[in-house]
C-alpha positions, 0 to 999 in steps of 0.5 A: 524305446523308452526314454526316460529308463536308460539300460545299459544294452543301449550302449552296444543296441546292434550286439542284441541282434548281432548272432543272428548276422554272422556275416557282419564282422565284429569290428563292423558290428562294434562301429554300428553300436557306437552308432546307436548309441550317439543315435539313442543320446541324440533321441533323449536330448530331443526328448528333452527339447520336445517335453522340457522345453529345455532349449540347452540340448540343442547343441547336444542332440546335433552333436550327437545326432552328427556323431551318429550319421557321420559313423553309419557313412562310413558303412554304407554308401550313399545310395544304399536302402539303409538310408531309405530304412533311416528317413522311414523310422526318423519319420516314424519317431516323429510321428510318434511324438506328434501323436503324444502331442495330438492326444490332449488336443483332440478327443477322439478314442486312443485305444490299445492297439492304437498305444501299441502303435505308438510305442512302435513309432517310439521305438523306430530308432531301436530298430535301425540296429536291426536294419543295418545288420539285414542290410549288411547282410546282404538282407539274406534272410528276409523272414527272420528280419521281419521276425526280429522286427515283430519281436522288437516291436513287442519288446517296445510294447512291454517296456513303454507299459513298464516305464508309464507305471514307473513315470506315472507322477512325472508324466502326470505334472510335465503333462505328458501321454502316459496310458495310466495316466489315460485310465485312471483318468477314466476309472475316477471321473471327476475325482481325478482332478481334485486329487495330488499326483502322489494320491493319485499313483497309489490310485493306481495300483488300488484300482488295480490299473498299475498291476494290469498293465506290469501284466500286459508288459510281461504278456508284450515280453513272451511275445517278443520271445516266441516270435524269434524262439523258432530260430535256433540262435543264443542272441543277446536280444532273447537274454535281454528280453527275459532279462527284462521281463524277470524286472519286470515279474519282481516288481508287479510281484512287490506291487502286488505284495504291497497291496496285499499288505496294505489289505492285512492292515486294514483288516487287522485294524477292524479287529473286534475289540478285546473288552477283557484284555489283561492290562496293568492297573494304572488309575492311580498314575498322577503324571498326565502325560504319562496316563495318557499315553498308557491310555492310548497303549491299552487301547492298542492291547484292546485291539489284539496288537494290530499296530505292532504287527509287522506283516511282510509279503514273501512270495515264491517268487523271490523261493520262498514255500510257505503255505501263505506269501502274506506272514504277521508277527509282533513275536519280537514286538511284543516282547520289546514292548512288555519290558517297556512296561516293565520299566514303567511299573518298576519306577511307579510302583504298579502291579503287573504280573498278571499282565507279564504272565499273559504276555510271556505265556504267549510267546510260550506258545510261539516258541519255534519247534524242534531241538532248538526251540527259541523264535523266530521273528516271523515263525510262519516263514520256514526260511527264516531261523530262530535270531539270538535278538529274539531271543535275547529281549525275550530272555529280558522279559522273561526274567522280569517276569521272574520266571527264570525256569523259562530260559532253561525250558524253552532257550537253553539249546538255542542259547548253546548252539549260538554260542557253540556253533557260532562265536567267532574268533572277534567274539561276535556271535552270528545272529541266526542261530543255526547248528554248524554240523548235521543240519536238517534240510530246512536248516541248511536252507536257512543257512542259504537264505542268510548268505543269498538274503538276509546277511551273514556275520554277527550284527554287533546291536544284536550281539548286545543285547545277547549278551546284556541277556545272557550276563542278565541271566548267568553272569558266572555260568557265560562270563568268557563268552560275554567276556568275548561278546563285549570285546567284539562290541567295543571294536565296533565302536565308530571313533565319534561314539556311537553303533551303527545297527544292521536291523535298525535305523539310524545310530542310537537303538545300537547305541542305547544296548551297546552302551547298556552291556558296557556298563556292566563293566563301568570301570574297564570301558570307560574310554569308550563309554566316555566316546558316548557320551560326548557324542550324545551331548554334540548332537542334541539339537536345539529343540533338545531332541535326537535325529536317526541320522544326525543331520535331520529334524528331530524325531521321538523313537531317536530322541527316546534311545538317546534319553534313555543312554544319558539317564544311563551315563549321568545321574543327576536330575539337573543334567542339562541335556536330559532336561532339554531331552525330556521337554522334547519328548512332552511338548511333542506327545499328540493330543491321543496321547501317543508319539509319531511313529518312526523307522525302526526295523530294517527287515528288506529295503525299503520296507522299513517297519515302525509302530505308534504304540512302540513308539510310545513305549519306547518314549513312556520309557526312556522318560521314566528310565533308571 
């Protein structure tokens, strides 16, 4: 039994096995579950005393143990065989404690068989639930009893392996025995003691030890289930085994994805340099900050934008059905990047036509097949539909490149579907471009994935970007739709003056794209615009920068978006807020010309996308924003 992770089933542990012992009444099962819950509390308290030396938990231990024994005393006579079992389980548990302490004091070999035995002993108090039910059923079926105990031992092994993977750093720092620590120490030798625990935790996976442990855990749960498979009983124990095994399968899958993603990133950084990449000539730029920044970005372009590429692992375990489970895309990022270059070139009077032609052709090649066309964030994932955010950013690039015809050729069908099928009464437009009726099989699957994984409904920062693109493209043709979307955006503004984003970290990117839209009709939306100004002035840090959450240290990306907003709002070059933000950004430029990458896009929980090149492009764009 693991004592660091406390699933809810420990609160009613006896019920997991009650289906196998129909002779035991429900009220007795409930009483046993309460006793088991107190017993588990006692074990947790004892672990805090033994492992952490926190003697203040002794009172909790005594109270929980007394409550447990008191309830068991109501159910079992003094001479009941149950108390013999109780003594055996208690001795098993304390033997486990003794073994764990002695491992570090001796150099005796400790095999995986020894580890499995240790896990069984650590789970001894869990087996009391089976003991109690067996005794109360008058010990009718010894074979069943022995199978349940075997099943429990396999379960304990699987859970302990999983627990050791998750608690690797904590156990290492506390000097507690952990199978992963033992195996990694053997793998790394003398290097082990020279590395930080967090680095060692990465090595746990890079060496394949973490994955191996999780794989063994899954096998242990399979054995746990197979041992009781011959009994035609539907039990909560079976369900618990399967659910826990499923959790670990997903954990292993995500771990595998993490390693594959790291490997793919490493491969991309090793890509050959493209000597004749079509960038733009900035040799006449005199501003040192800008020139060094562009030097860095040119190198990134010459290495095929490896830093801009978003790599994501989407496996069949998550119901994705694609040829590969690693997906790489820079569609949206290339459009964002190119639009930043347009603003820089415009301010510096640089010729960038060939560069824009190259980028437009690259994105045209990534147009989605089918009637809708347009662009998906991950074109190789068929479960991800085209979306209005990619569409909007690429439309803006086509307009900046003076290639309006590309919008008619590659985006008109998507625009029509978005506005006719996906615009809500509120004015907001669904992010995903999927027809409302007569969907193909893949469109239906995309819709279902939106419901279950990506999320439905309008996302305000995406709506604002789309409305801005449409208004820039043809303000007369789309006047009514843009008006509805803008009204929706206004309604979504926080009282403090910012806009929260669904797909982006922090509040400043959303505020930037929403403000940009509202300024197309500044007089009408002046109350909302005024709120933005108040918000920006109130949330600038002492160093002149801005942060993701308004409460932490300044960062370059948040400051870049804030600076763009300030420049849109305040035309005077004497603005103190603009001056402070500008000085902050210039002061933190690195020696290589770049700025530190900051979390930007959040496609999945816990998997942020950040890019040094994109952060640098946004900062340079903000410094030269007009």
